N, C-alpha and C positions, 0 to 999 in steps of 0.2 A: 468105440468111435463111430460115428455115423458118417456116412458119404454122401454128398451129395453128385449125379451126373447129369450133366446138359449134355445132349446128344444131337449133332449136325448129321449132315449127309454127304456134303461136297467135299468133305477132307478124308472120305474112306476110301480104304486101297482099292486101285482100281478106277475109280470116279475120276471122269474126264470131259463129261458131255453132261448137260442141262436134262436130256432125255433119260439118262439113268436115275437121276433123282426126281422125275417129276408125278408127284402122285395122283396130280388133278388130271391128267390128260395121260394116262400110263401110257409109256412105251414098253415093248416087251421086255426090257432091262430092267426095268424099275425093280420087278418082284426079285429078281436076282440080286441087285445091289441093296434092295432093302432088307436080305436077309443078311447079306456081308456087312449092313452097318448093325443090325442087331447082333450080330455075334461078335462085333468088335466091342459093343456095349456088353456083352455076356461077359466077355473075357477081361473086360474092366474089373466088374463086380467079382470075377474069381479071384483076380489078382488082389485086390480090395481085403477080401475075407481072408487072403492066404496071410496078409501082411496084418491082420489083427481088425479088421473092421467088423462092428457088430451088427450094422444095418444099412440100407442103401434105399436112396429115393432116386429114381429114374425121371427126368423131365424130358420128353420127346421136342427137340427143339426144332425141326426142320420142315419147311412148308408150313401144311395145313397141320401139321404137329401130329398126326397117327399114324408114323410108319413105323415102330417098334413093333414086333413081333412079340405077342405074350407069351405064347407057348412055347417060345426058345428062350425064354428068362427063368430063372429058379423062382417057384412057387412062392416065396415068400417076400419078394420083392414088390414095390407100389411104384406106378407110373404114372405120370402126369400127361395127360392128352389133351388136345385141342388147341386152337389157334386164336383165340380171344381171352387171351390170360393177359392179365395185367401189366404181370412181370414178362411175359413173354418166354423167350428162352432161359429164364433163372428164374421162374414161378416157384414160391415155395422154398427159396433157399434160406429162409430165415430159422428153420426149424431147428436150432441147436445141433449143427453139422460140423465136426472137425476137421473137414476140408473137402474139396471139391475136385471133379474131374470134367473136362471139356475134352468130350469122344468126337471126331469126325468133323472136325473144326477147318476152316478155310481163312484165306486171307481177306485184308478189308479191302473196300473200293478202291481202286486205282494200284494197288500191289503189283508190282513187278515179279513175274514167274512166279505166281500162284494160281494155280487152277480153279478156274470158276470165282474168282474173289469178287467180292460185294459186301456191303454192309447191311444187311436185314431185307432191305427192299431195294435191288438195282435200278429199278425204273424210277423210283423217288430219290433215294439217297446218292447225291454225288461226293460228298467228304462229312464226316462228321469229327467235331474236335471237342475235348474237354479240358476247360485251362490251358489251350492252345495246342495240347498233344494231338496230333492224328489218332484217330481209334478205330480198330477193328472190332468186329462183335465180341473177339474175345477179350479186348481191353474194356469197353465199356461193360461187359456182364462179369468181368473179376471185380470190377469196381462196386458194384451191387453187392457182389458176396462180401467184400471187402467192408461195405457199409455195416453190414450183418455181423463181422468180424470172423468169415469164413474164410481160410487162405484158398488160392487155387494150387491144387498139389502135382496135376498133370495135364497135360495136353496130345493130343494126336492128330495129325492131319498131315499135310505136305510140307517139304522141310522149310519153306520160306515163311509159314505161318508159325511152326513150332520156334523158329530161330526171333522171328519178329516177338512173340510171345516171351521167351526166355531174356530177351534183351529188355523188356521193361520189368521182369520178373524172373531173375537168375535162378531163384530156387526150385522153379517148378520143373518136373523131369518130363522130359517131350518123347515123342515117338513120332518120327518121320516116316511114314508109311508108304510114300513114294515123292519122286524128285520130280517138281512142275515143267514141265517143258511151254514155257508161255502159258497163255489162259485156258487152253482148251487139248493140251497132252499132257501126257505126264509117262515117268518109268517107274513102276511100280513095285511092290512086294506082293507075293499071292496074299491071297486071303489067310490063308493058315500061316504063314511066316509073320502077317501084321498081327493076327491075333494072340501068336506066342510073344511077339515083342511088347502087344499091349499089355497080357497078362502079367509079365516080368516087371515091366516098369510101374504097373498098379501096384503092385506088391511092395516094391521098392518107397514107392513115393508114400503109402501109408507107414511103413516103418520109418520114414524120416522126417514125417509130420511135423515132430517138434520143430523141426530148424527152419519152418516155412515162415513166411510171413503175412502180413496183410496188407493187402494192394486196394490204396484208397486216393481219392482227391480233394485236398483240405478244401473246405469252405472258405469262401463263396465260389460255387462251382458253374463257370460260364461253358454253355454250351452253345456251339456255334455249328450249324448246319447249313450245307450248300446243299441245295435241291437240283434236278435235273432242270427242272423247267422254272420260268418266271411265273406261271400260273400256280405251280404248286408253293410257292414262297408267298404268292399273294394270299394263297387259301390259308395256310399255316400261320399267316402274321393274323390272322382272326382270332387265333387262340388267344383269349385273356395272358397277359403278362409275357407276349412274344413278342419283340422287335425287330421289325424286318431292317437288315443291315447293307442289303443291297440286292439288284435285280433276283438273284436265286437265292440269296441267305438271308437266315433268320438268328435270332438269339434267343437264349432262355438264360436266366440268372435266379438261383437260390441257393440256400446253406442245405436243404435237405436233399441228399442223394435220391433215395427213393423219388422223390417228385420230381427232380431231374430225370430220372429213368422212365418216370411216366410221361414226362412230357415228352421226349424222346421218342418213346412208342406213340404216342397221338400225332408225333409230327410226320411220321412214315404212313399211319394208316389215315390221317385226312390227305397227306400229300397224293396217296395211290387215287383219291376221288376226283383230283383237278383234271 
């Protein structure tokens, strides 16, 4: 079985401030938490292999998407880098994987008590819904995995994030590495304890993969997005097949979820230009 790992950073043990995750204007803390993030990914790889996984692909999904330290991963693992990927945090998830892990994930925009919660681009996306369901990054990304027939097996992050994912996908094994205290504070495991917990859960997740289910939205899929500003909605509505549904909201409808996902990516990329 091959395992696909999508890694983020806000859900890593100890992370509670944007400065800890900011690769563009690096704070001294970034190099420390970049290493912690890489080691959580490595622990997930080690656990997957202990559970029987035969191959692993890692997609660096945070910010500029070039955070994972290659020297700290097993030499036979391949990593997808770069932030101009058409499928962003789930690029190349269609390559015949038996399951997927989300490591270091966070809550969606507006989530209560989810540290550093947002959905892709906090300056653009106020809320995203698929067929009426409010979506975090985990929800949207898991739905693309489901489109390709890949079940989500494991999620790690703060407790709110883990519980939200398991509420939608009860078969997913979760590791809550910290308890959020509002949006900018957390009571966290140490990095070593988080790594042990992630390794153990990853191993069991692979062993239990046969009982996992596929998560998907049935077509036609309706993507409703509320933008942060009316100017962003005005600009996004210029994309063919988008409908403006309110001063800050747009809608896109299609049967093909891969196209829905690309439309969502276009929404926050173009909206950022407004």
